[in-house]
C-alpha positions as CSV (number, residue, x, y, z in Angstrom):
1,M,20.2,-19.1,18.5
2,K,16.6,-17.9,18.4
3,Q,15.2,-14.9,16.7
4,I,12.3,-13.3,18.6
5,L,10.3,-10.7,16.6
6,I,7.9,-8.3,18.3
7,L,5.3,-6.8,16.1
8,S,2.1,-4.8,16.6
9,G,0.0,-4.2,13.6
10,K,-0.5,-0.7,14.6
11,G,1.8,1.8,16.1
12,G,1.6,3.0,19.8
13,T,0.7,-0.4,21.3
14,G,4.0,-0.7,23.3
15,K,5.8,-2.8,21.0
16,T,9.2,-1.0,21.6
17,T,8.7,-0.9,25.4
18,I,8.4,-4.7,25.5
19,S,11.3,-5.2,23.0
20,A,13.5,-3.0,25.3
21,A,12.5,-5.0,28.4
22,F,13.1,-8.3,26.6
23,I,16.5,-7.3,25.6
24,E,17.3,-6.8,29.3
25,M,15.5,-9.7,30.7
26,A,16.9,-12.1,28.0
27,K,20.5,-10.6,28.5
28,S,20.5,-10.6,24.8
29,R,23.7,-9.6,23.2
30,A,22.2,-9.0,19.7
31,F,19.3,-6.8,18.9
32,A,17.8,-4.7,16.0
33,D,15.2,-2.1,15.4
34,C,13.7,-2.9,12.0
35,D,11.1,0.1,12.1
36,V,13.3,1.9,9.6
37,D,10.6,4.6,8.9
38,A,10.7,5.8,12.6
39,P,13.3,3.9,14.6
40,N,13.2,4.6,18.3
41,L,14.6,1.5,20.2
42,H,17.8,3.5,20.6
43,I,16.1,5.9,22.9
44,V,15.9,3.4,25.7
45,L,19.4,1.9,24.8
46,P,21.4,5.2,25.4
47,E,24.4,3.3,26.4
48,M,24.9,2.1,22.8
49,K,27.1,4.6,21.1
50,N,29.6,5.1,18.3
51,S,27.8,3.7,15.5
52,D,29.2,2.5,12.1
53,T,27.0,4.5,9.8
54,K,26.8,3.6,6.1
55,D,24.8,5.1,3.2
56,Y,22.1,2.7,1.8
57,Y,21.3,2.7,-1.8
58,G,17.8,1.3,-2.5
59,L,16.0,2.2,-5.8
60,G,17.6,4.3,-8.2
61,K,16.2,7.7,-9.4
62,A,15.9,9.1,-12.9
63,S,18.3,11.8,-14.0
64,I,18.2,13.9,-17.2
65,D,21.4,14.9,-18.9
66,I,20.5,18.5,-19.8
67,D,23.2,18.7,-22.5
68,K,21.6,15.7,-24.4
69,C,18.0,16.7,-23.7
70,I,16.1,18.0,-26.7
71,K,12.9,19.0,-24.5
72,C,10.6,16.8,-26.4
73,G,8.5,16.3,-23.3
74,I,8.0,12.5,-23.9
75,C,9.4,11.6,-20.5
76,E,7.1,14.1,-18.7
77,K,4.1,13.0,-20.7
78,N,4.5,9.3,-19.9
79,C,5.7,9.4,-16.4
80,H,3.0,7.6,-14.3
81,F,4.1,9.3,-11.1
82,D,4.3,12.8,-12.4
83,A,7.8,13.0,-11.3
84,I,9.2,15.0,-14.3
85,K,8.3,18.8,-14.9
86,N,10.2,20.7,-17.5
87,T,13.1,18.3,-17.5
88,F,13.4,18.4,-13.7
89,V,13.1,15.2,-11.8
90,N,11.4,15.3,-8.4
91,I,13.3,12.8,-6.4
92,Y,10.3,12.4,-4.0
93,E,8.0,11.4,-6.8
94,C,10.2,9.3,-8.9
95,E,9.9,5.5,-8.3
96,G,12.9,4.6,-10.5
97,C,10.8,2.5,-12.8
98,G,12.9,3.3,-15.9
99,L,10.0,4.0,-18.3
100,C,11.5,7.4,-19.1
101,V,14.9,5.8,-19.8
102,E,13.3,3.5,-22.5
103,M,11.1,6.1,-24.0
104,C,13.8,8.9,-24.3
105,P,14.7,9.3,-28.1
106,V,18.1,10.7,-27.5
107,K,19.1,8.6,-24.4
108,A,19.3,11.6,-22.2
109,V,17.7,9.9,-19.3
110,N,19.4,7.5,-17.0
111,I,18.8,5.8,-13.7
112,K,21.4,6.6,-11.1
113,D,22.1,5.3,-7.6
114,Y,20.3,7.3,-4.8
115,C,21.1,7.3,-1.2
116,S,17.7,6.5,0.4
117,G,18.7,5.9,4.0
118,N,21.5,4.9,6.4
119,T,22.3,1.8,8.3
120,M,23.8,2.0,11.7
121,L,25.7,-0.8,13.6
122,Y,26.5,-0.2,17.2
123,K,29.1,-2.4,18.7
124,D,30.8,-2.6,22.0
125,N,32.7,-5.4,23.9
126,L,29.6,-7.3,24.7
127,N,26.7,-6.2,22.4
128,I,25.7,-5.4,18.9
129,F,22.7,-3.3,17.8
130,S,21.6,-3.0,14.1
131,T,19.1,-0.3,13.0
132,A,18.6,2.1,10.0
133,Q,16.8,5.3,9.0
134,L,14.9,5.6,5.8
135,K,15.1,9.1,4.4
136,M,11.8,10.9,3.9
137,G,9.8,10.1,0.9
138,N,11.8,6.9,-0.1
139,G,10.4,3.5,-0.6
140,A,12.0,0.0,-0.6
141,S,11.7,0.0,3.2
142,G,11.5,-3.9,3.0
143,K,15.0,-4.0,1.3
144,L,16.4,-1.8,4.0
145,V,15.0,-4.0,6.8
146,S,16.7,-7.0,5.1
147,A,20.0,-4.9,5.2
148,V,19.4,-4.2,9.0
149,K,19.0,-8.0,9.7
150,K,21.9,-9.0,7.4
151,Q,24.4,-6.7,9.3
152,L,23.2,-7.9,12.5
153,L,23.5,-11.6,11.7
154,N,26.9,-11.1,10.0
155,N,28.2,-9.7,13.2
156,I,26.6,-11.9,15.9
157,P,28.9,-12.2,19.0
158,D,29.9,-15.8,19.8
159,H,27.5,-17.9,22.0
160,T,24.6,-15.6,21.4
161,E,21.4,-17.5,22.4
162,T,18.8,-14.8,21.8
163,V,18.2,-12.2,19.1
164,I,15.5,-9.6,19.9
165,I,14.1,-7.7,16.9
166,D,11.8,-4.8,17.3
167,G,9.7,-4.9,14.1
168,S,7.6,-2.0,12.4
169,P,3.8,-1.5,12.6
170,G,1.6,-2.5,9.8
171,I,1.6,-5.5,7.5
172,G,3.7,-4.2,4.6
173,C,7.1,-4.9,3.2
174,P,9.1,-4.1,6.2
175,V,7.0,-6.5,8.4
176,I,7.4,-9.1,5.9
177,A,11.1,-8.8,5.6
178,S,11.2,-8.9,9.5
179,I,9.2,-12.1,9.7
180,S,11.8,-13.9,7.3
181,G,13.9,-16.1,9.6
182,A,12.0,-15.3,12.8
183,D,11.7,-18.3,15.2
184,L,8.9,-16.7,17.3
185,V,6.6,-13.8,16.8
186,L,5.0,-11.8,19.6
187,I,2.2,-9.5,18.6
188,V,1.5,-6.6,21.0
189,T,-2.1,-5.3,20.9
190,E,-4.2,-3.1,22.9
191,P,-8.0,-3.3,23.7
192,T,-9.1,-0.7,21.2
193,I,-11.2,-1.0,18.0
194,S,-8.2,-0.1,15.8
195,G,-6.0,-2.3,18.0
196,I,-8.1,-5.4,17.5
197,H,-8.6,-4.7,13.8
198,D,-4.9,-4.5,13.1
199,M,-4.1,-7.4,15.4
200,K,-6.2,-9.5,13.2
201,R,-4.3,-8.3,10.1
202,I,-0.9,-9.1,11.5
203,I,-2.1,-12.5,12.8
204,D,-3.2,-13.4,9.3
205,T,0.2,-12.1,7.9
206,A,2.2,-14.4,10.3
207,L,0.0,-17.3,9.6
208,H,0.5,-16.8,5.9
209,F,4.2,-17.3,6.4
210,N,3.5,-20.5,8.5
211,I,4.3,-18.9,11.9
212,K,1.8,-19.2,14.6
213,P,2.3,-16.0,16.7
214,L,1.7,-15.3,20.4
215,V,-0.4,-12.3,21.5
216,C,0.0,-10.2,24.6
217,I,-2.6,-7.4,25.4
218,N,-1.0,-4.2,26.7
219,K,-3.0,-1.8,28.9
220,F,-5.6,-4.6,29.0
221,D,-7.5,-3.0,31.9
222,I,-8.5,0.2,29.9
223,N,-11.4,-1.8,28.3
224,I,-12.1,-5.1,29.6
225,E,-14.9,-5.8,27.1
226,N,-12.5,-5.4,24.3
227,T,-9.8,-7.5,26.1
228,R,-12.4,-10.3,26.3
229,A,-13.0,-10.0,22.6
230,I,-9.4,-10.3,21.9
231,E,-9.2,-13.3,24.1
232,K,-12.1,-14.9,22.3
233,Y,-10.7,-14.3,19.0
234,C,-7.2,-15.7,20.1
235,K,-9.0,-18.9,21.4
236,E,-10.8,-19.4,18.2
237,K,-7.6,-19.2,16.2
238,S,-5.7,-21.4,18.9
239,I,-3.2,-18.6,19.6
240,I,-1.6,-18.5,23.0
241,I,-1.9,-15.3,25.1
242,P,1.2,-15.5,27.4
243,G,0.2,-12.6,29.4
244,K,-1.7,-9.2,29.9
245,I,-0.1,-6.0,30.9
246,P,-2.0,-3.5,33.1
247,F,-2.0,0.2,32.4
248,D,0.9,1.7,34.5
249,E,2.1,5.2,34.7
250,T,5.6,3.8,35.6
251,V,5.9,2.9,31.8
252,V,5.5,6.7,30.9
253,H,8.1,7.5,33.7
254,A,10.5,5.0,32.3
255,V,10.2,6.2,28.8
256,N,10.8,9.8,29.9
257,K,13.9,8.7,31.6
258,C,14.9,6.8,28.5
259,R,15.0,3.5,30.6
260,S,13.5,0.1,30.1
261,I,10.4,-0.9,32.1
262,A,12.8,-3.8,33.2
263,K,14.6,-1.3,35.3
264,Y,11.3,-1.1,37.4
265,P,10.8,-4.8,38.3
266,E,8.3,-4.0,41.2
267,S,5.9,-2.0,39.1
268,K,2.7,-3.6,37.8
269,A,3.9,-3.4,34.1
270,G,7.5,-4.6,35.1
271,K,6.0,-7.7,36.7
272,A,3.6,-8.4,33.9
273,V,6.3,-8.2,31.2
274,K,8.7,-10.3,33.3
275,G,5.9,-12.9,33.4
276,I,5.5,-12.9,29.7
277,W,9.1,-13.3,29.1
278,D,9.4,-16.1,31.6
279,F,6.6,-18.0,29.9
280,I,8.3,-17.6,26.5
281,Y,11.7,-18.7,27.8
282,S,10.2,-21.7,29.7
283,N,8.0,-22.9,26.7
284,F,9.8,-21.9,23.6
285,M,13.6,-21.2,24.0
286,D,14.5,-24.7,24.4
287,A,11.9,-26.0,22.1
288,N,11.5,-26.1,18.4
289,P,10.3,-22.8,16.8
290,V,6.7,-22.1,17.0
291,K,5.2,-22.8,13.6
């Protein structure tokens, strides 16, 4: 079984579009959306219904027992996050560090479990889809990503060959948690200044964890000069580019219809994505993980 992780460095490059296409092209029976801040893979997987939803408890939050509190103000004065005002704890500001617990002279403050999000597991007779939604203003997104992957891997159908994981943008904790255990990382970039900048950051992140990624360039024909700059950078880093995807309004049409671009195999983008998947399958699925 191989875990294929799709990352982007920045949002809006087409990462989820390619993830959804790969799921269909690979006939994958197990897949996950690890962008827990803004999951959207389910939009193009409308057939996955009836999720098993569970509360997720990440970092705890401070709670003040008003009956014990003597209103000395020590907790408010020493809170580095300004989360306490007049014995009231703002859960969106509290980081659960516990300093207020240690400093309270009458033990009126405790750290209590707090539901910071929900995990969702979709199952039918053939497939399993794991995802989650972090609640607004909550941290520990990396821990929630680990929970998403754990519930997926604990429920893998028999004889599963390929697991497709749609990662999150950026290079932070959720990305690092997604990379753990991945056999292959595909970075989706675009020929823009911000796309190139963030591509370099996520390449460095993957290399730090001893995984040499692949790079595909989406909408490569909107700026040929920047596309050539990406190709030059990848060549210098000995990073393979398995394909380039042209701008294609069919993608917009597909997303508006909540469909994968794989449903449009004769479109320019559909053919390009299929070529990228065929390259990955031919060169890496039967070989050792790319390191």
